[in-house]
C-alpha positions as CSV (number, residue, x, y, z in Angstrom):
1,M,72.1,64.8,163.3
2,Y,75.7,64.9,164.5
3,G,76.1,61.2,163.8
4,S,76.4,62.0,160.1
5,L,79.4,64.3,160.8
6,D,81.0,61.5,162.9
7,I,80.6,59.1,160.1
8,S,82.2,61.4,157.6
9,T,85.0,62.3,160.0
10,S,85.7,58.6,160.6
11,G,85.9,58.1,156.9
12,M,88.4,61.0,156.5
13,I,90.6,59.6,159.3
14,A,90.6,56.1,157.8
15,Q,91.4,57.4,154.3
16,R,94.2,59.7,155.7
17,T,95.7,56.7,157.4
18,R,95.4,54.7,154.2
19,M,97.2,57.4,152.2
20,Q,100.0,57.5,154.8
21,V,100.5,53.7,154.4
22,I,100.5,54.0,150.6
23,A,103.0,56.9,150.8
24,A,105.3,54.8,153.0
25,N,105.1,51.9,150.5
26,I,106.1,54.1,147.7
27,A,108.9,55.8,149.7
28,N,110.3,52.4,150.8
29,M,109.9,50.4,147.6
30,N,113.7,50.2,147.2
31,T,114.6,49.8,150.9
32,L,116.7,46.7,151.6
33,E,118.3,47.6,154.9
34,N,117.0,48.3,158.4
35,S,118.3,51.2,160.5
36,K,121.2,49.0,161.7
37,G,122.4,48.4,158.1
38,E,121.2,44.8,158.2
39,Y,119.5,43.1,155.2
40,D,115.8,43.5,156.0
41,P,113.8,44.4,152.9
42,Y,110.7,46.6,153.5
43,L,107.5,44.6,153.3
44,R,104.4,46.2,151.7
45,R,101.7,47.3,154.2
46,A,98.0,47.8,153.7
47,A,95.5,49.5,155.9
48,M,92.6,47.2,156.8
49,L,89.3,49.0,157.3
50,E,86.3,47.7,159.2
51,P,82.9,49.2,160.2
52,A,83.0,51.2,163.4
53,G,80.4,50.8,166.2
54,N,78.4,47.7,166.9
55,P,77.6,45.1,164.2
56,E,73.9,45.8,164.3
57,N,74.3,49.6,163.8
58,P,77.7,50.4,162.3
59,Q,78.6,54.1,162.5
60,G,81.4,54.9,160.1
61,V,84.6,53.1,159.5
62,R,87.9,52.6,161.4
63,V,91.4,51.2,160.7
64,A,91.3,47.7,162.2
65,D,95.0,47.0,161.4
66,I,98.0,47.8,159.3
67,D,98.7,44.5,157.6
68,I,102.3,43.7,156.9
69,Q,102.4,41.4,153.9
70,E,104.9,38.8,154.9
71,G,106.8,37.3,152.0
72,A,105.9,40.1,149.6
73,L,109.4,40.0,148.0
74,R,110.5,39.3,144.5
75,A,113.9,38.2,143.2
76,K,115.8,40.8,141.2
77,K,119.0,40.2,139.2
78,M,121.6,42.4,140.8
79,P,125.0,40.8,140.4
80,G,127.7,42.3,142.6
81,H,125.2,43.7,145.1
82,K,126.3,43.1,148.7
83,F,123.0,41.2,149.4
84,A,123.0,39.1,146.2
85,D,122.9,35.4,146.5
86,E,125.3,33.0,144.6
87,N,123.2,33.4,141.5
88,G,123.3,37.3,141.6
89,Y,119.7,37.7,142.8
90,V,118.5,40.0,145.6
91,L,115.1,39.7,147.2
92,V,113.6,43.2,147.0
93,P,110.2,44.6,148.1
94,D,107.4,43.5,145.7
95,I,105.7,46.9,145.5
96,D,104.2,48.1,142.2
97,S,104.3,51.9,142.1
98,T,101.4,52.0,139.6
99,S,99.1,50.0,141.9
100,E,100.2,52.1,144.8
101,W,99.4,55.3,142.9
102,V,96.0,54.0,141.9
103,N,95.2,53.0,145.5
104,G,96.4,56.5,146.6
105,L,94.0,58.2,144.1
106,Q,91.2,56.0,145.3
107,A,91.9,56.9,148.9
108,S,92.1,60.6,148.0
109,R,88.7,60.5,146.2
110,A,87.2,58.7,149.1
111,Y,88.6,61.4,151.4
112,E,87.1,64.1,149.2
113,A,83.7,62.4,149.2
114,N,83.7,62.4,153.0
115,V,84.7,66.1,153.0
116,A,81.8,66.8,150.7
117,A,79.4,64.8,152.8
118,A,80.5,66.7,156.0
119,E,80.1,70.0,154.3
120,T,76.6,69.1,153.1
121,M,75.7,68.1,156.6
122,K,77.0,71.3,158.1
123,T,75.0,73.3,155.5
124,M,71.9,71.3,156.4
125,V,72.4,71.9,160.2
126,A,72.9,75.6,159.6
127,Q,69.7,75.8,157.5
128,A,67.8,73.9,160.2
129,L,69.1,76.3,162.9
130,R,68.0,79.3,160.8
131,L,64.5,77.9,160.6
132,L,64.4,77.5,164.3
133,A,65.6,81.0,165.1
């Protein structure tokens, strides 16, 4: 009976992590320097989810890894920029804000679905306890 709550909770935790990663991508989509002021463009990240529990009987979901997408850069014409090459191009993070917002909405909806499932389970448990009392 409580396994269902655990499954919903694992889904909420996974989607919260996914939303945090998406927010970091949006916040850093123009970041070209690291904390030392060196040229180090931010690379897009993605939360990789996998079933939790054993393979024969998965119980929910978990974040397996935060994947850093190496080479996720695009050339942008920025003549005069301190990091521009001899042709005036700077490699900037290849992060599409529209795609990130859509992914964020999808994660938010999945989070809400897990909340609704947990609330339904709590209501069912309360009803069962009332019948037993």
